[in-house]
N, C-alpha and C positions, 0 to 999 in steps of 0.2 A: 504493499500499499504506499509506504514512504517513497519508494522509488518511482511509483507512478505519479505522485504529487510533484516530485522533483522533475520528472520528464514534463509534466504539464507546465510548471513554471518556466523551464527552459524553452519550451515551444512558445509560450506567450512572449518571453523575451525576445526570441528570434523574430517573431512577428512584429513586435513593437520597434525593434532595431531596423528591420527592413522598411517599416513605414516611415521611420524617422529619416532614413537614408533617401528614400524616394522624395520626401518632402524637401529635404536639403537640396537635392539635385534640381527639384523644380524651382526653388529659390535661386540657385546659382544660374540656371538657365534664363530665368527672367531677368536677372541682374546683368548678365552678359549681353542680352538682347537690348537692354536699355543702353548699355555702353556702346554697343554697335550703332544704335541710333545717334548717339552723341558724336561718334566718330564720323558717320555719314554726314551729319550737320556741319562738322568742322571742315571736312573736305569740300563741301559746297561752299562754305564761307571762303575758304582759301581760293577756290577756283574763281569765285565772284570777285574777290579782292584783287587778284592778279589778272583776271580777264582771260585766262587760258584754262580750258577744261580738257584738253587732250593730254593724257598721261605720257604719251610718246613724243610730245613736243620738247624741244630743248629748253624752252623757257618755262616749262611747267614748274610749279612750286615744289621745292624740296620738302617743305612741311606737309603739303598735300600727299606727296609720295609716301613719306613715312607714315602718315595717318592711315593711308590705304593699305600699307603692308600690315599695320597693327589690326585694322578692321578685318583683313583676310585671315590673319592668325586667329582672331577671335571667332570668326565664323567656323574655322576648323575645330576649334575647341568646343564650340556649341555643338557641332555635328557629332563629335566624340562623346560628349556628355549625353546627348539624346540617345546614342547607342547604349551607353552605360545605364541610362535611365530605363530603357526598355528591358534590358537585362535584369535590372533590379526589381522591376515590376513582375517579371516572370518568377524570380526568386521569392518575392512576397507572396505570390499566388501559391507557390510550392509550400512555403512556410505556413500559410493559412490552412491548406489542405492537411498538412501534417498535424497542425493544432486541432483541427476538427477530429482527426482519427484518434488522437490521444484523448481528447475530451470524451469521445464516445466510449473509448476503453475505460476511462475512469468512471463514467456513468454506469457502464455495465457491471463493474466491479463494486460500485458503491451499494447497490441494493443487496447484493449478496452478503457483503460484510455486515450491513445493518441487520439483515434477517438472522445472520448467525449470532450477532451480538444480542438480539432481542431475547432468545431463550436463555442466554446466560444471565442477562439482567433480570428476567422473570424468576429464575431459579435463585438468584442472589436475594431478591425481594421476598421470596417464599421462605428462604432460610432465616432471613432476619425476622420474620413474622413468628417463627417458632421460638 
């Protein structure tokens, strides 16, 4: 019985840990997308300031070029995070399925242990009455 309770606690911990990680990844992706928008706006500002919007031009702003590279790296990071996010969601589903199995196992075991404990309790109360 004790090991089943430990297994149940461990399964619940795994589910909560996966949920936390999924939530953290959601927040990171949202934050990176906001930063990407900021970088896009910065590129547009630089292009308007210099009047050159062709990155292949010799007179294209070095600041705009560097911001474009940062933005492209950020987009790669977002894509990788999304892949990890999907994998973590799959892990969460597996952990939830495992938790359900353990909960069912504990529920099946609980009535049998209560029924065996009942006759013992009844016998103890009968013995005390004498």
